[in-house]
N, CA, C and O of each residue as an XYZ file, in Angstrom:
628
protein
N       0.768     -1.276     -0.108
C      -0.038      0.369      0.339
C       1.035      0.567      0.243
O       1.471      0.024     -0.771
N       2.152      1.368      1.072
C       3.050      2.200      1.037
C       3.794      2.496     -0.362
O       4.362      3.580     -0.493
N       3.803      1.584     -1.377
C       4.428      2.184     -3.063
C       3.194      2.510     -3.718
O       3.216      3.199     -4.738
N       2.197      2.113     -3.269
C       0.928      2.919     -4.139
C       0.623      4.017     -4.223
O       0.317      4.661     -5.226
N       0.722      4.525     -2.445
C       0.765      5.881     -2.117
C       2.338      6.610     -2.615
O       2.582      7.743     -3.028
N       3.192      5.480     -2.386
C       4.427      7.076     -2.858
C       4.563      7.111     -4.251
O       5.199      8.107     -4.595
N       4.079      6.144     -5.520
C       3.583      6.081     -6.933
C       3.027      7.606     -7.255
O       3.479      8.419     -8.061
N       1.718      7.743     -6.217
C       1.116      8.649     -6.979
C       1.667      9.884     -6.143
O       1.675     11.016     -6.626
N       2.124      9.606     -4.870
C       2.754     11.061     -4.723
C       3.982     11.492     -5.701
O       4.322     12.665     -5.550
N       4.429     11.039     -6.301
C       5.437     11.172     -7.370
C       4.412     11.859     -8.443
O       4.563     12.908     -9.070
N       3.065     10.721     -8.460
C       2.662     11.498     -9.948
C       2.025     13.180     -9.607
O       1.787     14.035    -10.460
N       1.825     13.332     -7.856
C       1.346     14.563     -7.915
C       2.025     15.473     -8.329
O       1.850     16.330     -9.195
N       2.914     15.208     -7.574
C       3.925     16.883     -7.651
C       4.532     16.555     -9.138
O       5.680     16.205     -8.863
N       4.442     16.503    -10.069
C       4.467     16.358    -11.931
C       3.452     17.065    -12.171
O       3.349     18.105    -12.822
N       2.434     16.250    -11.428
C       1.349     16.637    -12.345
C      -0.090     17.791    -11.641
O      -0.332     17.586    -10.451
N      -0.801     18.708    -12.218
C      -1.362     19.472    -12.208
C      -2.852     19.132    -12.294
O      -3.369     18.725    -13.335
N      -3.723     19.375    -10.795
C      -5.542     18.249    -11.101
C      -6.654     19.612    -10.957
O      -6.495     20.644    -10.305
N      -7.591     19.276    -11.650
C      -8.189     20.211    -12.020
C      -9.145     20.505    -10.605
O      -9.616     19.369    -10.558
N      -9.491     20.889     -9.952
C     -11.047     21.185     -9.160
C     -11.707     20.000     -9.728
O     -11.884     19.238     -8.777
N     -12.211     19.405    -10.929
C     -13.077     18.350    -10.534
C     -12.364     16.807     -9.865
O     -12.822     15.987     -9.068
N     -11.018     16.885    -10.626
C     -10.479     16.017    -10.340
C     -10.082     15.845     -8.880
O      -9.910     14.695     -8.477
N      -9.865     17.208     -7.771
C      -9.110     17.126     -6.514
C     -10.952     16.988     -6.105
O     -11.106     16.557     -4.962
N     -11.810     17.178     -6.587
C     -13.237     16.358     -5.572
C     -13.173     15.157     -5.404
O     -13.343     14.499     -4.377
N     -12.817     14.722     -6.851
C     -13.384     13.252     -6.824
C     -11.916     12.176     -5.996
O     -11.954     11.000     -5.634
N     -11.147     12.844     -5.954
C     -10.358     12.040     -5.242
C     -10.547     12.681     -3.422
O      -9.577     12.344     -2.743
N     -11.312     13.270     -2.862
C     -11.408     13.801     -1.885
C     -12.373     12.738     -1.606
O     -12.096     11.708     -0.991
N     -13.870     13.127     -2.236
C     -14.883     12.335     -2.278
C     -14.235     10.276     -1.903
O     -14.758      9.554     -1.054
N     -13.004      9.839     -2.870
C     -12.727      8.450     -2.747
C     -12.034      8.477     -1.469
O     -11.869      7.410     -0.876
N     -11.666      9.422     -1.038
C     -11.121      9.087      0.651
C     -12.127      8.950      1.584
O     -12.390      7.985      2.303
N     -12.733     10.177      1.477
C     -13.790     10.127      2.432
C     -14.283      9.705      2.280
O     -14.931      9.803      3.322
N     -15.193      8.544      1.267
C     -15.736      7.673      1.339
C     -15.535      6.451      1.805
O     -16.447      5.792      2.305
N     -13.765      5.836      1.635
C     -13.544      5.314      2.433
C     -13.151      5.835      3.634
O     -13.751      5.101      4.419
N     -12.520      6.642      4.312
C     -12.843      6.511      5.330
C     -14.015      6.556      6.544
O     -13.997      6.406      7.765
N     -15.232      6.900      5.343
C     -16.861      6.501      6.406
C     -17.074      4.966      6.068
O     -17.951      4.261      6.569
N     -16.217      4.600      5.225
C     -16.481      2.623      5.305
C     -15.856      2.005      6.246
O     -16.052      0.853      6.634
N     -14.827      3.038      6.755
C     -14.308      2.390      8.020
C     -14.721      2.650      9.060
O     -14.005      2.333     10.010
N     -16.116      3.372      9.364
C     -16.380      3.416     10.647
C     -17.653      3.453     10.780
O     -18.318      4.026     11.642
N     -18.214      2.377      9.277
C     -19.391      2.182      9.106
C     -20.351      1.994      9.969
O     -21.306      2.767      9.899
N     -20.360      0.733     11.193
C     -20.833      0.279     12.123
C     -20.577      1.268     13.213
O     -20.624      0.768     14.337
N     -20.333      2.476     13.166
C     -19.978      3.233     14.376
C     -20.967      3.338     15.552
O     -20.788      3.165     16.757
N     -22.380      3.771     14.643
C     -23.160      3.404     15.436
C     -24.005      2.370     15.978
O     -24.552      2.244     17.073
N     -23.977      1.753     15.070
C     -24.160      0.403     15.573
C     -23.186     -0.483     17.280
O     -23.698     -0.973     18.286
N     -21.602     -0.322     16.862
C     -21.018     -0.718     17.798
C     -21.230      0.221     19.171
O     -21.202     -0.454     20.199
N     -21.432      1.618     19.366
C     -22.204      2.651     20.342
C     -23.196      1.878     21.003
O     -23.285      1.800     22.228
N     -23.882      1.351     20.253
C     -25.533      1.443     20.504
C     -25.340      0.243     21.318
O     -26.244      0.214     22.154
N     -24.210     -1.204     21.494
C     -24.059     -2.255     21.640
C     -23.208     -1.776     23.666
O     -23.365     -2.232     24.799
N     -22.528     -0.874     23.152
C     -21.506     -0.850     24.250
C     -22.399     -0.139     25.176
O     -21.826     -0.159     26.266
N     -23.321      0.370     25.262
C     -24.445      1.339     25.783
C     -25.413      0.785     26.432
O     -25.959      1.103     27.489
N     -25.659     -0.467     25.382
C     -26.782     -1.344     26.297
C     -25.992     -2.083     27.367
O     -26.498     -2.448     28.428
N     -24.309     -2.347     26.919
C     -23.976     -3.424     27.907
C     -23.060     -2.614     29.025
O     -22.332     -3.191     29.832
N     -23.196     -1.409     28.950
C     -22.604     -1.274     29.853
C     -23.711     -0.573     30.697
O     -23.285     -0.261     31.809
N     -25.537     -0.103     30.394
C     -26.567     -0.791     30.826
C     -26.640     -2.039     31.492
O     -26.681     -1.645     32.658
N     -26.677     -3.059     31.539
C     -26.718     -4.634     31.871
C     -25.614     -4.479     32.553
O     -25.968     -4.805     33.686
N     -24.078     -4.087     32.630
C     -23.160     -4.007     33.747
C     -23.907     -3.530     34.616
O     -24.360     -4.295     35.468
N     -24.169     -2.436     34.636
C     -24.603     -1.678     36.471
C     -25.866     -2.121     36.467
O     -26.225     -2.297     37.632
N     -26.911     -2.447     35.507
C     -28.072     -3.386     36.524
C     -27.535     -4.776     36.829
O     -28.360     -5.294     37.581
N     -26.776     -5.416     36.652
C     -25.699     -6.568     37.071
C     -25.137     -5.959     38.476
O     -24.921     -6.958     39.162
N     -24.873     -5.058     39.065
C     -23.639     -4.330     39.506
C     -25.267     -4.262     40.225
O     -25.612     -5.432     40.390
N     -26.054     -3.583     40.565
C     -26.643     -3.147     41.054
C     -27.395     -4.348     41.419
O     -28.246     -3.767     42.092
N     -27.698     -5.462     41.482
C     -28.065     -6.408     42.072
C     -27.236     -7.456     42.835
O     -27.630     -8.422     43.488
N     -26.033     -7.037     42.597
C     -24.455     -7.665     42.651
C     -24.762     -7.129     44.467
O     -25.068     -7.723     45.501
N     -24.446     -5.566     44.049
C     -24.880     -4.274     45.509
C     -26.099     -5.265     46.407
O     -26.152     -5.549     47.604
N     -27.054     -5.644     45.195
C     -28.634     -5.492     46.275
C     -28.362     -7.401     47.497
O     -28.758     -7.785     48.598
N     -27.477     -7.991     46.352
C     -27.134     -9.346     47.127
C     -26.108     -9.354     48.317
O     -26.112    -10.336     49.060
N     -25.116     -8.191     48.577
C     -24.180     -7.976     49.271
C     -25.081     -7.273     50.675
O     -24.793     -7.664     51.807
N     -26.000     -6.387     50.495
C     -26.159     -5.765     51.569
C     -26.894     -7.017     52.028
O     -26.674     -7.258     53.215
N     -27.664     -7.839     51.453
C     -28.971     -8.766     52.456
C     -28.024     -8.735     52.641
O     -27.500     -7.784     53.222
N     -27.168    -10.127     52.083
C     -26.092    -10.822     53.042
C     -25.707    -10.092     54.726
O     -25.934    -10.447     55.883
N     -25.024     -8.923     54.081
C     -24.899     -8.211     55.195
C     -25.883     -7.677     56.501
O     -25.739     -7.265     57.652
N     -26.713     -7.898     55.763
C     -28.040     -7.659     56.713
C     -28.360     -9.129     57.466
O     -28.259     -9.048     58.690
N     -28.613    -10.040     57.115
C     -28.629    -11.032     57.677
C     -27.037    -11.432     58.806
O     -27.095    -11.570     60.028
N     -26.304    -11.494     58.320
C     -24.934    -11.704     59.367
C     -25.531    -10.467     60.371
O     -25.612    -11.041     61.457
N     -25.789     -9.685     60.485
C     -25.383     -9.014     61.798
C     -27.270     -9.543     62.613
O     -27.663     -9.449     63.776
N     -27.928    -10.022     61.455
C     -29.693    -10.327     62.211
C     -28.687    -11.368     63.516
O     -28.609    -11.293     64.742
N     -27.993    -12.370     62.385
C     -27.116    -13.761     62.888
C     -26.924    -13.383     64.245
O     -27.549    -13.570     65.289
N     -25.569    -12.622     63.828
C     -24.528    -12.076     65.450
C     -25.717    -11.916     66.583
O     -25.578    -12.391     67.710
N     -26.571    -11.399     66.286
C     -27.728    -10.512     67.205
C     -28.584    -11.641     67.944
O     -28.717    -11.845     69.151
N     -29.081    -12.262     66.925
C     -29.508    -13.483     67.010
C     -28.428    -14.195     68.705
O     -28.629    -14.437     69.895
N     -27.649    -14.227     67.992
C     -26.766    -15.098     68.676
C     -26.256    -14.606     70.462
O     -25.968    -15.032     71.580
N     -26.391    -13.715     69.835
C     -25.679    -12.795     70.995
C     -27.002    -12.645     72.400
O     -26.809    -12.141     73.506
N     -27.881    -13.061     72.047
C     -29.364    -12.781     72.437
C     -29.378    -14.258     73.437
O     -29.494    -14.326     74.661
N     -29.169    -15.705     72.139
C     -29.610    -16.459     72.743
C     -27.905    -17.105     73.682
O     -27.839    -18.236     74.163
N     -27.033    -16.346     73.725
C     -26.187    -16.306     74.876
C     -26.022    -15.304     76.476
O     -25.331    -15.322     77.495
N     -26.924    -14.651     75.993
C     -27.263    -13.706     77.221
C     -28.670    -14.991     77.908
O     -28.754    -14.951     79.135
N     -29.173    -15.510     77.551
C     -30.517    -15.996     77.592
C     -29.849    -17.415     78.169
O     -30.537    -18.174     78.852
N     -28.429    -17.723     77.837
C     -28.318    -19.141     78.042
C     -27.746    -18.798     79.225
O     -28.058    -19.590     80.114
N     -26.652    -17.459     79.758
C     -25.955    -16.968     80.814
C     -27.141    -17.244     82.230
O     -26.992    -17.858     83.287
N     -28.566    -16.318     81.538
C     -29.140    -16.274     83.077
C     -29.726    -16.895     83.349
O     -30.189    -16.869     84.489
N     -30.152    -18.116     82.169
C     -30.556    -19.542     82.949
C     -29.666    -19.878     83.582
O     -30.123    -20.438     84.578
N     -27.832    -19.863     83.612
C     -27.132    -20.478     84.419
C     -26.627    -19.771     85.873
O     -26.045    -20.093     86.909
N     -27.132    -18.807     85.358
C     -27.569    -17.865     86.960
C     -28.622    -18.206     88.088
O     -28.554    -18.430     89.297
N     -29.692    -18.139     87.081
C     -30.905    -18.646     87.670
C     -30.994    -20.022     88.298
O     -31.649    -20.199     89.325
N     -30.104    -21.346     87.469
C     -29.989    -22.402     88.144
C     -29.386    -22.466     89.145
O     -29.555    -23.309     90.025
N     -28.514    -21.483     89.141
C     -27.443    -21.701     90.401
C     -28.138    -20.963     91.829
O     -28.153    -21.667     92.838
N     -28.645    -19.715     91.908
C     -28.911    -18.874     92.441
C     -30.579    -19.682     93.098
O     -30.853    -19.574     94.293
N     -31.384    -20.328     92.266
C     -32.943    -20.163     92.016
C     -33.454    -19.076     91.981
O     -33.982    -19.061     93.093
N     -33.724    -18.026     91.473
C     -33.920    -16.257     90.934
C     -34.175    -17.177     90.067
O     -33.506    -18.201     89.932
N     -35.313    -16.827     89.323
C     -36.389    -17.055     88.362
C     -35.633    -15.745     86.930
O     -35.555    -14.519     86.854
N     -35.157    -17.114     85.886
C     -34.361    -15.955     84.616
C     -35.439    -15.156     84.574
O     -36.291    -16.020     84.784
N     -35.835    -14.503     84.501
C     -36.756    -12.956     83.779
C     -36.813    -11.985     84.901
O     -37.134    -10.840     84.583
N     -36.556    -12.229     86.194
C     -36.831    -11.224     87.082
C     -34.851    -10.518     86.231
O     -34.884     -9.350     85.842
N     -33.558    -11.221     86.075
C     -32.502    -11.187     85.944
C     -32.730    -10.006     84.606
O     -33.681     -9.964     83.825
N     -31.877     -9.369     84.643
C     -31.828     -8.493     83.070
C     -30.146     -7.895     83.113
O     -30.023     -7.062     82.215
N     -28.802     -8.090     83.917
C     -27.905     -8.021     83.573
C     -27.610     -8.276     82.198
O     -28.336     -8.585     81.253
N     -26.203     -8.050     82.313
C     -25.426     -8.460     80.151
C     -24.283     -9.102     80.535
O     -23.763     -9.684     79.582
N     -23.634     -9.231     81.669
C     -22.694     -9.819     82.167
C     -22.666    -11.143     83.539
O     -23.684    -11.308     84.212
N     -21.720    -11.774     83.734
C     -22.265    -13.329     85.583
C     -22.172    -12.525     86.295
O     -22.881    -12.738     87.279
N     -21.731    -11.788     86.336
C     -20.602    -11.153     87.619
C     -22.252     -9.861     88.205
O     -22.577     -9.601     89.364
N     -23.016     -9.271     86.712
C     -24.167     -8.652     87.101
C     -24.591     -9.027     87.477
O     -24.790     -8.847     88.678
N     -25.241    -10.112     86.603
C     -26.189    -11.504     87.195
C     -26.433    -11.853     88.476
O     -27.396    -11.563     89.186
N     -25.334    -12.596     88.742
C     -25.245    -12.878     89.990
C     -24.885    -11.372     91.166
O     -24.462    -11.436     92.320
N     -25.043    -10.806     90.800
C     -25.085     -9.490     92.343
C     -26.758     -9.082     92.027
O     -27.390     -8.550     92.940
N     -27.374     -9.331     90.818
C     -28.548     -9.096     91.163
C     -29.493     -9.905     91.699
O     -30.543     -9.433     92.136
N     -29.177    -11.434     91.727
C     -29.795    -12.562     92.206
C     -29.538    -12.812     93.726
O     -30.204    -13.509     94.491
N     -28.270    -11.984     94.017
C     -28.351    -12.011     95.321
C     -28.830    -10.413     96.107
O     -28.912    -10.022     97.272
N     -29.031     -9.908     94.971
C     -30.156     -8.976     96.064
C     -31.522     -9.225     96.228
O     -32.232     -9.212     97.233
N     -31.858     -9.555     94.528
C     -33.053    -10.120     94.932
C     -33.247    -11.204     96.246
O     -33.966    -11.027     97.229
N     -32.438    -12.298     95.967
C     -32.934    -13.123     97.273
C     -32.315    -12.049     98.928
O     -33.018    -12.275     99.913
N     -31.733    -11.539     99.043
C     -31.675    -10.614     99.619
C     -33.133     -9.962    100.396
O     -33.439     -9.974    101.589
N     -33.899     -9.381     99.155
C     -34.431     -8.860     99.294
C     -35.971     -9.966     99.621
O     -36.856     -9.510    100.344
N     -36.121    -11.411     98.999
C     -37.045    -12.186     99.110
C     -37.100    -12.597    100.867
O     -38.117    -12.670    101.557
N     -35.390    -12.871    101.387
C     -35.852    -13.139    103.238
C     -35.638    -11.916    103.673
O     -34.636    -11.712    104.358
N     -36.511    -10.882    103.373
C     -36.657     -9.789    104.453
C     -37.817    -10.216    105.129
O     -38.578    -11.051    104.641
N     -38.064     -9.468    106.677
C     -39.420     -9.768    107.544
C     -40.695     -9.380    106.834
O     -41.376     -8.369    107.007
N     -40.853    -10.231    106.128
C     -42.435    -10.469    106.137
C     -43.352    -10.945    106.617
O     -43.034    -11.974    107.214
N     -44.461    -10.705    106.678
C     -45.180    -11.308    107.469
C     -45.307    -13.245    107.081
O     -44.948    -13.537    105.940
N     -45.645    -14.087    107.723
C     -45.723    -15.777    107.095
C     -47.406    -16.148    106.804
O     -48.457    -16.190    107.443
N     -47.132    -16.278    106.026
C     -49.291    -16.430    105.057
C     -49.413    -17.858    105.140
O     -49.232    -18.623    104.193
N     -49.672    -18.130    106.106
C     -50.441    -19.437    106.755
C     -51.203    -20.535    105.147
O     -51.681    -20.276    104.042
N     -50.937    -21.604    105.858
C     -51.321    -22.401    104.715
C     -52.725    -22.296    104.448
O     -53.329    -23.055    103.689
N     -53.044    -21.702    104.843
C     -54.892    -20.789    104.116
C     -54.789    -20.318    103.414
O     -55.453    -20.507    102.395
N     -53.924    -19.451    103.527
C     -53.782    -17.959    103.012
C     -54.292    -16.854    103.688
O     -54.927    -16.010    103.056
N     -54.062    -16.716    105.150
C     -54.537    -15.691    105.863
C     -53.579    -15.562    106.406
O     -52.728    -16.432    106.588
N     -53.549    -14.232    106.828
C     -52.186    -13.483    107.512
C     -52.693    -12.859    108.971
O     -53.441    -11.895    109.128
N     -52.163    -13.564    109.839
C     -52.346    -13.948    111.240
C     -52.643    -12.675    111.466
O     -51.697    -12.118    110.911
N     -53.517    -11.580    112.037
C     -54.212    -10.389    112.647
C     -53.045     -9.839    114.124
O     -53.131    -10.171    115.306
N     -52.045     -8.932    113.461
C     -51.352     -8.285    114.778
C     -52.401     -8.025    116.234
O     -52.154     -8.444    117.365
N     -53.665     -7.177    115.785
C     -54.770     -6.648    116.433
C     -55.463     -7.856    117.569
O     -56.369     -7.484    118.315
N     -55.018     -9.143    117.620
C     -55.333    -10.296    117.685
C     -57.186    -10.789    118.011
O     -57.727    -11.609    118.752
N     -57.748     -9.622    116.854
C     -59.313     -9.654    116.384
C     -58.948    -10.927    115.264
O     -60.122    -11.137    114.962
N     -58.436    -11.591    114.709
C     -59.073    -12.695    114.424
C     -57.920    -12.309    113.072
O     -56.836    -11.753    112.895
N     -59.124    -13.113    112.222
C     -58.289    -13.215    110.380
C     -57.978    -11.922    109.938
O     -57.798    -11.144    110.875
N     -57.825    -11.320    108.554
C     -58.621    -10.789    108.046
C     -59.622    -11.036    107.033
O     -60.347    -10.239    106.437
N     -59.534    -12.181    106.958
C     -60.670    -12.485    106.182
C     -61.974    -12.198    106.695
O     -62.941    -12.071    105.944
N     -62.077    -12.043    108.471
C     -62.625    -11.930    109.529
C     -63.018    -10.530    109.717
O     -64.114    -10.169    110.146
N     -62.075     -9.786    109.376
C     -62.136     -8.087    109.436
C     -62.796     -7.703    108.647
O     -63.750     -6.967    108.900
N     -62.431     -8.149    107.280
C     -63.389     -7.896    105.446
C     -64.901     -7.872    105.585
O     -65.715     -6.993    105.303
N     -65.120     -9.732    106.374
C     -66.284    -10.128    106.112
C     -67.274     -8.991    107.410
O     -68.498     -8.950    107.283
N     -66.875     -8.506    108.083
C     -67.026     -7.649    108.889
C     -67.497     -6.002    108.494
O     -68.408     -5.233    108.798
N     -66.209     -5.994    107.583
C     -67.045     -4.477    107.642
C     -67.819     -4.756    106.210
O     -68.767     -4.081    105.809
N     -67.188     -5.965    105.463
C     -68.695     -5.809    104.811
C     -70.191     -5.879    105.040
O     -71.204     -5.469    104.473
N     -69.888     -6.564    106.098
C     -71.413     -7.004    106.649
C     -71.833     -5.741    107.154
O     -72.997     -5.353    107.055
N     -70.415     -4.724    107.993
C     -71.460     -3.099    108.621
C     -71.478     -1.768    107.283
O     -71.848     -0.598    107.381
N     -70.955     -2.479    106.147
C     -71.539     -1.847    105.068
C     -72.867     -1.668    104.434
O     -73.743     -0.807    104.357
N     -72.707     -2.449    104.163
C     -74.173     -3.371    103.017
C     -75.316     -3.735    103.719
O     -76.395     -3.634    103.135
N     -75.268     -4.278    105.251
C     -76.219     -4.213    106.132
C     -77.075     -3.523    106.542
O     -77.985     -4.336    106.707
N     -77.458     -2.545    106.844
C     -77.083     -1.803    107.681
C     -77.848     -1.236    108.217
O     -77.523     -0.445    109.102
């Protein structure tokens, strides 16, 4: 191809062209260039579609990644809650305090709470007899008797 161009250059150096010949040469050259890029628009469309699909798949990947991260965080939280529940159950079993009364988040705090609850439980409250009646301190009978008397007085006037 270089030989052809070299021959054309030598020929053009010795020859003068008319406007019509020059126009024909330029049009020929333009036609060859246009032919090179004839499928440019189709390639441009394909490239833009590819970019759009890549962006869509990237979004799907990001969505999947975010969902996986959220699920991992939820799993960690559930494991932590289960570990805390197990710890509370163990302290409750050791101390005899119901685990629902324990609210601490570590073993030391839970044991301290259990001791405090047990100390509170063992304070000097009146003893309840088997029948569910509390002994009256004034010596006038039971609480049931006092209530019955007050009821009768209020409604049997």
